[in-house]
C-alpha positions as CSV (number, residue, x, y, z in Angstrom):
1,M,12.0,14.1,0.1
2,Q,8.3,12.2,0.5
3,L,5.3,13.6,-0.4
4,Q,2.1,12.1,2.0
5,Q,-1.3,11.9,0.2
6,K,-4.1,13.7,2.4
7,R,-7.6,12.7,2.3
8,F,-10.1,15.1,3.1
9,L,-13.0,13.1,1.9
10,N,-13.1,9.6,4.0
11,I,-16.4,7.9,2.9
12,H,-17.0,4.2,2.0
13,E,-18.7,2.8,-0.5
14,Y,-22.1,2.3,1.1
15,Q,-21.5,6.2,2.7
16,G,-21.1,7.1,-0.8
17,A,-24.4,5.5,-2.1
18,Q,-26.5,6.4,0.8
19,L,-25.2,9.7,-0.1
20,M,-25.8,9.6,-3.8
21,A,-29.6,7.9,-2.9
22,K,-30.6,11.1,-0.9
23,F,-30.3,13.2,-3.6
24,G,-31.9,11.2,-6.1
25,I,-29.2,9.0,-7.8
26,N,-30.1,5.6,-8.4
27,V,-28.2,3.4,-6.7
28,P,-28.2,-0.2,-6.3
29,D,-30.0,-1.9,-3.1
30,G,-27.5,-2.5,-0.4
31,A,-27.0,-1.8,3.5
32,P,-23.8,-2.0,5.9
33,A,-23.4,-4.9,8.1
34,F,-20.9,-4.6,10.9
35,T,-21.8,-7.8,12.3
36,V,-22.6,-11.3,11.3
37,A,-26.0,-11.3,12.7
38,D,-26.4,-7.8,10.3
39,V,-24.8,-9.7,7.3
40,A,-27.1,-13.0,7.8
41,K,-30.2,-10.3,7.5
42,E,-29.3,-8.4,4.9
43,A,-28.1,-11.2,2.9
44,E,-31.8,-12.6,3.3
45,K,-33.1,-9.0,2.4
46,Y,-31.0,-8.1,-0.7
47,K,-31.0,-11.3,-2.2
48,D,-31.8,-11.9,-5.9
49,E,-33.6,-14.8,-7.6
50,K,-31.1,-17.0,-7.5
51,G,-30.5,-16.5,-3.8
52,E,-26.9,-14.8,-4.3
53,V,-25.9,-11.3,-2.9
54,V,-22.8,-9.4,-2.8
55,L,-20.4,-8.4,-0.1
56,K,-17.8,-6.0,-0.4
57,S,-15.0,-5.2,2.7
58,Q,-15.4,-1.7,3.2
59,I,-12.0,-0.2,3.6
60,L,-10.5,3.0,2.7
61,A,-8.1,1.8,-0.7
62,G,-9.0,0.3,-3.9
63,G,-8.4,-3.0,-5.3
64,R,-10.4,-4.8,-2.6
65,G,-11.7,-7.5,-5.2
66,L,-7.8,-8.5,-5.9
67,G,-6.6,-8.0,-2.4
68,K,-5.9,-10.8,0.1
69,F,-6.6,-11.3,3.8
70,T,-3.9,-12.3,5.7
71,N,-6.0,-15.6,6.9
72,G,-6.0,-16.4,3.8
73,L,-9.4,-15.6,2.0
74,Q,-8.8,-14.1,-1.5
75,G,-10.8,-11.3,-2.3
76,G,-12.4,-8.5,-0.6
77,V,-15.3,-8.8,-2.9
78,H,-17.6,-11.8,-3.2
79,I,-20.4,-13.0,-4.7
80,C,-22.2,-15.8,-2.8
81,T,-25.5,-17.4,-1.8
82,A,-27.3,-15.6,1.2
83,A,-26.9,-18.8,3.1
84,K,-23.1,-18.7,3.0
85,A,-22.7,-15.1,3.5
86,S,-22.6,-15.6,7.2
87,E,-19.6,-17.7,6.6
88,L,-17.7,-15.9,4.4
89,A,-18.7,-12.5,6.7
90,K,-16.6,-14.8,9.8
91,Q,-13.8,-14.7,7.5
92,M,-13.7,-10.9,6.4
93,L,-15.2,-9.2,9.4
94,G,-12.2,-8.5,11.8
95,G,-9.8,-9.7,9.0
96,T,-7.2,-7.6,7.6
97,L,-7.3,-6.9,3.8
98,V,-4.1,-6.5,2.0
99,T,-4.1,-4.6,-1.6
100,K,-2.2,-3.0,-4.1
101,Q,-3.3,0.6,-2.4
102,T,-2.8,-0.3,1.7
103,G,0.6,-1.7,1.5
104,P,2.2,-5.2,3.2
105,A,0.3,-4.2,6.3
106,G,-3.3,-4.2,5.0
107,K,-6.3,-2.3,6.4
108,P,-9.0,-3.8,9.1
109,V,-12.4,-4.8,7.9
110,G,-14.9,-3.5,10.5
111,T,-17.9,-3.5,7.6
112,L,-19.4,-5.2,4.7
113,Y,-21.3,-3.7,2.4
114,V,-24.2,-6.1,1.6
115,A,-25.5,-5.5,-1.8
116,R,-28.0,-6.7,-4.6
117,K,-26.1,-8.4,-7.2
118,M,-27.0,-6.5,-10.3
119,K,-27.1,-8.1,-13.9
120,L,-25.0,-6.1,-16.2
121,K,-25.4,-5.3,-19.6
122,R,-22.6,-2.8,-20.0
123,E,-19.9,-2.1,-17.8
124,M,-18.5,1.2,-17.1
125,Y,-16.1,4.2,-15.2
126,F,-16.5,7.1,-14.1
127,A,-14.7,9.0,-11.3
128,I,-14.5,12.6,-10.2
129,L,-10.4,13.3,-9.1
130,L,-8.8,16.5,-7.9
131,D,-6.7,17.9,-10.3
132,R,-3.4,19.0,-8.3
133,K,-1.9,21.4,-10.9
134,T,-5.3,23.3,-10.6
135,A,-6.7,22.3,-7.5
136,G,-9.5,21.4,-9.3
137,P,-12.1,18.3,-9.8
138,I,-11.8,16.4,-13.0
139,M,-13.8,14.1,-14.4
140,I,-13.2,10.9,-16.1
141,G,-15.4,8.7,-17.9
142,C,-15.3,5.4,-20.4
143,R,-17.7,3.7,-21.6
144,H,-15.7,0.3,-21.5
145,Y,-14.2,-0.4,-18.1
146,R,-10.9,-2.2,-17.0
147,R,-9.7,-2.7,-13.9
148,P,-8.3,-0.5,-12.2
149,G,-4.5,-0.4,-11.9
150,A,-3.7,-1.4,-15.1
151,H,-4.7,2.0,-17.2
152,V,-7.2,4.6,-16.8
153,C,-10.3,3.6,-18.7
């Protein structure tokens, strides 16, 4: 017998950011983009002093940065210039992103999150998870972030 995970809260990163901002939590500036034209517009709006933005594939799976598109493009998260954002968006939007969490079939990318590139002094990790044993939430936080998958913090 194999158990299947059931998701009850299905929101993308940009939706989570919008929700947190609504309640006064500071989040990086950014907006969803559904077309190449949207990406071009938002990239101009959110580019930093070097002209760079972050393009993030929006799928309901982790490991996007290390994933690979079936068209050969490596990575579902890219830092690029606003001028190059449209070129990348053409390869990402409508493509299928395969990550460790999607399985070999991957997931289609219909939305990109165009975000302002942040200058990081320190990277930390925080998550709220469901403890299956108690059916309640648990929080995990680490002062030193490592890529998910290898270890928990």
